[in-house]
MDAnalysis code that builds the backbone (N, CA, C; Angstrom):
import MDAnalysis as mda
import numpy as np

u = mda.Universe.empty(387, n_residues=129, atom_resindex=np.repeat(np.arange(129), 3), trajectory=True)
u.add_TopologyAttr("name", ["N", "CA", "C"] * 129)
u.add_TopologyAttr("resid", np.arange(1, 130))
u.add_TopologyAttr("resname", ["UNK", "UNK", "UNK", "UNK", "UNK", "UNK", "UNK", "UNK", "UNK", "UNK", "UNK", "UNK", "UNK", "UNK", "UNK", "UNK", "UNK", "UNK", "UNK", "UNK", "UNK", "UNK", "UNK", "UNK", "UNK", "UNK", "UNK", "UNK", "UNK", "UNK", "UNK", "UNK", "UNK", "UNK", "UNK", "UNK", "UNK", "UNK", "UNK", "UNK", "UNK", "UNK", "UNK", "UNK", "UNK", "UNK", "UNK", "UNK", "UNK", "UNK", "UNK", "UNK", "UNK", "UNK", "UNK", "UNK", "UNK", "UNK", "UNK", "UNK", "UNK", "UNK", "UNK", "UNK", "UNK", "UNK", "UNK", "UNK", "UNK", "UNK", "UNK", "UNK", "UNK", "UNK", "UNK", "UNK", "UNK", "UNK", "UNK", "UNK", "UNK", "UNK", "UNK", "UNK", "UNK", "UNK", "UNK", "UNK", "UNK", "UNK", "UNK", "UNK", "UNK", "UNK", "UNK", "UNK", "UNK", "UNK", "UNK", "UNK", "UNK", "UNK", "UNK", "UNK", "UNK", "UNK", "UNK", "UNK", "UNK", "UNK", "UNK", "UNK", "UNK", "UNK", "UNK", "UNK", "UNK", "UNK", "UNK", "UNK", "UNK", "UNK", "UNK", "UNK", "UNK", "UNK", "UNK", "UNK", "UNK"])
u.atoms.positions = np.array([
    [88.544, -175.333, 110.698],
    [89.235, -175.324, 111.959],
    [88.417, -176.096, 113.028],
    [87.091, -176.000, 112.950],
    [86.278, -176.639, 113.933],
    [86.405, -178.155, 113.949],
    [86.522, -178.708, 112.697],
    [86.633, -180.161, 112.593],
    [88.009, -180.641, 113.192],
    [89.021, -179.873, 113.016],
    [90.305, -180.196, 113.603],
    [90.245, -180.168, 115.158],
    [89.574, -179.125, 115.686],
    [89.405, -179.075, 117.121],
    [88.603, -180.259, 117.621],
    [87.581, -180.621, 116.879],
    [86.748, -181.804, 117.284],
    [87.615, -183.072, 117.275],
    [88.371, -183.297, 116.233],
    [89.183, -184.524, 116.141],
    [90.221, -184.584, 117.246],
    [90.899, -183.461, 117.484],
    [91.881, -183.398, 118.564],
    [91.258, -183.630, 119.914],
    [90.087, -183.081, 120.115],
    [89.369, -183.293, 121.401],
    [89.011, -184.758, 121.605],
    [88.456, -185.388, 120.570],
    [88.124, -186.832, 120.677],
    [89.368, -187.645, 120.960],
    [90.471, -187.360, 120.243],
    [91.703, -188.079, 120.469],
    [92.216, -187.906, 121.905],
    [92.231, -186.652, 122.397],
    [92.745, -186.392, 123.733],
    [91.928, -187.073, 124.814],
    [90.624, -186.953, 124.687],
    [89.737, -187.577, 125.710],
    [89.907, -189.099, 125.651],
    [89.948, -189.621, 124.431],
    [90.086, -191.079, 124.251],
    [91.365, -191.593, 124.900],
    [92.485, -190.899, 124.643],
    [93.772, -191.305, 125.267],
    [93.714, -191.207, 126.774],
    [93.112, -190.152, 127.324],
    [92.986, -190.059, 128.779],
    [92.168, -191.176, 129.379],
    [91.087, -191.521, 128.761],
    [90.268, -192.631, 129.249],
    [91.016, -193.977, 129.093],
    [91.714, -194.144, 127.986],
    [92.491, -195.349, 127.789],
    [93.558, -195.507, 128.886],
    [94.200, -194.409, 129.236],
    [95.186, -194.459, 130.304],
    [94.484, -194.719, 131.680],
    [93.335, -194.152, 131.902],
    [92.579, -194.329, 133.115],
    [92.161, -195.797, 133.250],
    [91.845, -196.440, 132.124],
    [91.423, -197.811, 132.142],
    [92.503, -198.770, 132.698],
    [93.778, -198.349, 132.652],
    [94.847, -199.162, 133.109],
    [94.852, -199.198, 134.688],
    [94.266, -198.186, 135.316],
    [94.280, -198.199, 136.785],
    [92.885, -198.379, 137.404],
    [91.838, -198.156, 136.610],
    [90.517, -198.286, 137.162],
    [90.131, -199.759, 137.315],
    [89.290, -200.111, 138.333],
    [88.901, -201.513, 138.518],
    [87.843, -201.987, 137.483],
    [87.237, -201.024, 136.774],
    [86.246, -201.335, 135.752],
    [86.685, -200.709, 134.465],
    [86.195, -201.159, 133.339],
    [86.639, -200.691, 132.036],
    [85.564, -199.762, 131.425],
    [85.999, -198.713, 130.757],
    [85.160, -197.814, 130.084],
    [85.597, -197.746, 128.590],
    [84.665, -197.662, 127.712],
    [85.004, -197.609, 126.259],
    [85.642, -196.263, 125.981],
    [86.921, -196.184, 125.662],
    [87.594, -194.886, 125.453],
    [87.029, -194.048, 124.319],
    [86.776, -194.685, 123.166],
    [86.238, -193.906, 122.060],
    [84.826, -193.410, 122.321],
    [84.071, -194.156, 123.055],
    [82.689, -193.748, 123.398],
    [82.712, -192.477, 124.258],
    [83.628, -192.479, 125.266],
    [83.740, -191.311, 126.134],
    [84.383, -190.123, 125.359],
    [85.292, -190.447, 124.465],
    [85.913, -189.390, 123.640],
    [84.889, -188.638, 122.805],
    [84.029, -189.401, 122.116],
    [83.018, -188.740, 121.254],
    [81.991, -188.080, 122.095],
    [81.461, -188.786, 123.084],
    [80.410, -188.227, 123.927],
    [80.888, -187.007, 124.725],
    [82.085, -187.119, 125.292],
    [82.637, -185.983, 126.039],
    [82.832, -184.765, 125.165],
    [83.248, -185.000, 123.916],
    [83.471, -183.871, 123.017],
    [82.153, -183.200, 122.662],
    [81.107, -183.975, 122.297],
    [79.872, -183.266, 121.975],
    [79.207, -182.606, 123.193],
    [79.507, -183.157, 124.400],
    [78.950, -182.475, 125.591],
    [79.604, -181.118, 125.780],
    [80.937, -181.021, 125.640],
    [81.521, -179.723, 125.812],
    [81.209, -178.758, 124.680],
    [80.969, -179.277, 123.476],
    [80.557, -178.431, 122.369],
    [79.172, -177.860, 122.647],
    [78.233, -178.712, 123.116],
    [76.911, -178.222, 123.454],
    [76.962, -177.222, 124.554],
    [77.832, -177.446, 125.546],
    [77.993, -176.478, 126.665],
    [78.475, -175.134, 126.126],
    [79.429, -175.224, 125.190],
    [79.977, -173.942, 124.585],
    [78.923, -173.231, 123.733],
    [78.103, -173.971, 122.997],
    [77.048, -173.331, 122.260],
    [76.011, -172.719, 123.175],
    [75.639, -173.433, 124.229],
    [74.613, -172.941, 125.182],
    [75.075, -171.699, 125.927],
    [76.353, -171.682, 126.234],
    [76.904, -170.470, 126.941],
    [77.238, -169.326, 126.032],
    [77.163, -169.520, 124.744],
    [77.424, -168.474, 123.788],
    [78.888, -168.331, 123.433],
    [79.732, -169.238, 123.908],
    [81.195, -169.205, 123.567],
    [81.492, -169.729, 122.188],
    [80.636, -170.613, 121.668],
    [80.827, -171.187, 120.349],
    [79.694, -170.761, 119.437],
    [80.021, -170.493, 118.202],
    [79.070, -170.108, 117.170],
    [78.204, -171.302, 116.746],
    [76.923, -171.160, 116.856],
    [76.024, -172.291, 116.519],
    [76.202, -172.739, 115.050],
    [76.308, -171.795, 114.153],
    [76.437, -172.108, 112.731],
    [77.669, -172.910, 112.417],
    [78.745, -172.660, 113.088],
    [80.017, -173.358, 112.836],
    [80.030, -174.755, 113.449],
    [79.292, -174.998, 114.512],
    [79.399, -176.233, 115.250],
    [78.191, -177.172, 115.149],
    [77.102, -176.707, 114.644],
    [75.850, -177.539, 114.688],
    [75.969, -178.840, 113.939],
    [76.547, -178.850, 112.737],
    [76.636, -180.118, 112.018],
    [77.616, -181.081, 112.689],
    [78.697, -180.564, 113.235],
    [79.683, -181.393, 113.896],
    [79.075, -182.054, 115.139],
    [78.364, -181.212, 115.946],
    [77.781, -181.809, 117.174],
    [76.655, -182.776, 116.810],
    [75.880, -182.516, 115.772],
    [74.822, -183.420, 115.378],
    [75.378, -184.775, 114.908],
    [76.463, -184.736, 114.157],
    [77.056, -185.994, 113.667],
    [77.742, -186.732, 114.843],
    [78.309, -186.002, 115.770],
    [78.924, -186.686, 116.934],
    [77.860, -187.319, 117.825],
    [76.757, -186.668, 117.982],
    [75.626, -187.214, 118.757],
    [75.128, -188.446, 118.038],
    [74.983, -188.419, 116.762],
    [74.555, -189.561, 115.985],
    [75.555, -190.726, 116.084],
    [76.799, -190.408, 116.048],
    [77.832, -191.438, 116.169],
    [77.744, -192.107, 117.559],
    [77.478, -191.297, 118.557],
    [77.347, -191.854, 119.919],
    [76.220, -192.833, 119.992],
    [75.102, -192.444, 119.405],
    [73.906, -193.309, 119.406],
    [74.157, -194.617, 118.643],
    [74.818, -194.527, 117.520],
    [75.113, -195.730, 116.725],
    [76.117, -196.597, 117.525],
    [77.086, -195.961, 118.157],
    [78.024, -196.746, 119.005],
    [77.365, -197.502, 120.125],
    [76.423, -196.819, 120.754],
    [75.671, -197.508, 121.826],
    [74.858, -198.657, 121.270],
    [74.212, -198.397, 120.110],
    [73.380, -199.426, 119.530],
    [74.248, -200.624, 119.037],
    [75.436, -200.371, 118.481],
    [76.278, -201.467, 118.108],
    [76.774, -202.237, 119.362],
    [77.083, -201.460, 120.365],
    [77.574, -202.177, 121.590],
    [76.499, -202.994, 122.275],
    [75.287, -202.499, 122.347],
    [74.261, -203.192, 123.078],
    [73.513, -204.211, 122.189],
    [73.018, -203.773, 121.062],
    [72.216, -204.641, 120.226],
    [73.022, -205.542, 119.378],
    [74.237, -205.104, 119.019],
    [75.099, -205.911, 118.186],
    [75.501, -207.188, 118.765],
    [75.661, -207.239, 120.100],
    [76.031, -208.447, 120.788],
    [74.889, -209.467, 120.763],
    [73.665, -208.956, 120.841],
    [72.503, -209.858, 120.877],
    [72.108, -210.375, 119.527],
    [72.161, -209.506, 118.515],
    [71.665, -209.861, 117.221],
    [72.775, -210.404, 116.283],
    [73.993, -210.236, 116.652],
    [75.093, -210.715, 115.859],
    [75.341, -209.840, 114.659],
    [75.682, -210.477, 113.575],
    [76.088, -209.784, 112.356],
    [74.962, -209.066, 111.657],
    [73.737, -209.533, 111.796],
    [72.588, -208.919, 111.118],
    [72.405, -207.458, 111.585],
    [72.511, -207.238, 112.860],
    [72.356, -205.894, 113.393],
    [73.478, -204.971, 112.907],
    [74.693, -205.469, 112.934],
    [75.843, -204.709, 112.480],
    [75.700, -204.304, 111.045],
    [75.236, -205.252, 110.160],
    [75.032, -204.957, 108.793],
    [73.935, -203.888, 108.546],
    [72.839, -204.003, 109.357],
    [71.781, -203.052, 109.230],
    [72.317, -201.620, 109.637],
    [73.038, -201.538, 110.748],
    [73.528, -200.239, 111.198],
    [74.545, -199.646, 110.227],
    [75.363, -200.540, 109.668],
    [76.323, -200.034, 108.661],
    [75.585, -199.471, 107.460],
    [74.568, -200.136, 106.963],
    [73.789, -199.665, 105.862],
    [73.128, -198.337, 106.273],
    [72.535, -198.280, 107.434],
    [71.855, -197.063, 107.935],
    [72.810, -195.900, 107.931],
    [74.034, -196.109, 108.463],
    [75.021, -195.074, 108.579],
    [75.489, -194.610, 107.189],
    [75.662, -195.570, 106.250],
    [76.126, -195.191, 104.945],
    [75.076, -194.371, 104.200],
    [73.775, -194.652, 104.467],
    [72.723, -193.871, 103.782],
    [72.369, -192.609, 104.600],
    [72.607, -192.633, 105.844],
    [72.165, -191.524, 106.704],
    [73.034, -190.287, 106.489],
    [74.310, -190.420, 106.337],
    [75.163, -189.252, 106.164],
    [74.845, -188.464, 104.910],
    [74.730, -189.105, 103.748],
    [74.313, -188.323, 102.547],
    [72.895, -187.707, 102.707],
    [72.021, -188.402, 103.343],
    [70.671, -187.880, 103.567],
    [70.719, -186.601, 104.391],
    [71.511, -186.575, 105.447],
    [71.678, -185.408, 106.318],
    [72.226, -184.255, 105.482],
    [73.210, -184.536, 104.670],
    [73.844, -183.511, 103.886],
    [72.869, -182.915, 102.899],
    [72.087, -183.756, 102.207],
    [71.112, -183.267, 101.268],
    [70.027, -182.452, 101.974],
    [69.579, -182.944, 103.121],
    [68.556, -182.271, 103.850],
    [69.073, -180.929, 104.418],
    [70.294, -180.870, 104.823],
    [70.894, -179.651, 105.389],
    [71.085, -178.560, 104.411],
    [71.548, -178.880, 103.185],
    [71.797, -177.814, 102.232],
    [70.801, -177.747, 101.073],
    [69.668, -178.352, 101.272],
    [68.590, -178.282, 100.283],
    [68.921, -178.995, 98.985],
    [69.774, -180.010, 98.998],
    [70.098, -180.764, 97.823],
    [71.186, -180.188, 96.976],
    [71.728, -179.021, 97.345],
    [72.786, -178.350, 96.585],
    [74.089, -178.324, 97.357],
    [75.110, -178.601, 96.707],
    [76.442, -178.430, 97.328],
    [76.835, -176.994, 97.101],
    [77.708, -176.496, 97.966],
    [78.135, -175.108, 97.819],
    [78.798, -174.961, 96.493],
    [78.560, -173.811, 95.855],
    [79.144, -173.554, 94.557],
    [78.309, -173.959, 93.393],
    [77.359, -174.825, 93.584],
    [76.424, -175.236, 92.500],
    [75.106, -174.580, 92.663],
    [74.626, -173.949, 91.703],
    [73.298, -173.319, 91.766],
    [73.315, -171.985, 92.500],
    [73.783, -172.004, 93.697],
    [73.710, -170.784, 94.491],
    [74.596, -169.702, 93.905],
    [75.667, -170.065, 93.250],
    [76.550, -169.057, 92.643],
    [75.844, -168.331, 91.492],
    [75.111, -169.053, 90.658],
    [74.384, -168.406, 89.584],
    [73.293, -167.496, 90.110],
    [72.581, -167.925, 91.109],
    [71.508, -167.123, 91.735],
    [72.090, -165.851, 92.294],
    [73.222, -165.939, 92.954],
    [73.863, -164.793, 93.602],
    [74.330, -163.820, 92.523],
    [74.929, -164.309, 91.434],
    [75.375, -163.453, 90.347],
    [74.208, -162.716, 89.710],
    [73.109, -163.424, 89.498],
    [71.925, -162.843, 88.894],
    [71.351, -161.717, 89.812],
    [71.323, -162.016, 91.096],
    [70.820, -161.033, 92.086],
    [71.705, -159.801, 92.101],
    [73.025, -160.014, 92.046],
    [73.915, -158.885, 92.033],
    [73.730, -158.020, 90.784],
    [73.556, -158.617, 89.609],
    [73.327, -157.864, 88.405],
    [72.047, -157.046, 88.508],
    [70.977, -157.661, 89.077],
    [69.740, -156.949, 89.185],
    [69.822, -155.780, 90.163],
    [70.577, -155.959, 91.249],
    [70.706, -154.873, 92.210],
    [71.553, -153.716, 91.669],
    [72.516, -154.045, 90.830],
    [73.381, -153.028, 90.263],
    [72.625, -152.146, 89.292],
    [71.619, -152.738, 88.643],
    [70.782, -152.009, 87.678],
    [69.532, -151.466, 88.323],
    [69.392, -151.594, 89.623],
    [68.257, -151.026, 90.328],
    [66.951, -151.786, 90.129],
    [67.021, -153.082, 89.798],
    [65.821, -153.866, 89.536],
    [65.569, -154.901, 90.600],
    [65.587, -154.473, 91.846],
    [65.347, -155.458, 92.934],
    [63.920, -155.617, 93.244],
])
């Protein structure tokens, strides 16, 4: 559910900024504000205790990373041309799996942990904890 809320928030903020760009004398990147604005309100919700940290931490971390990569592509990509964009694309493609492996200890849910849990349950049922 959290990811759906995140996506809808990014879309809503992006559309609002896109509409504001039609009347503002200066232009703002709509998707940049959509992603950044979303992770700002998520952090505010976590800090105030309204949002559960465990449910939102990965989403906010990925959104913050996306904002940094977007800024880097926008600023450095213009100067370095295609080489910078290719480097950042490679970095993003390798970074996401690395974060997933680091976050769950190299195991996906359902693998490994299920066997350990079943073994622990058997031991506790027989009083061998």
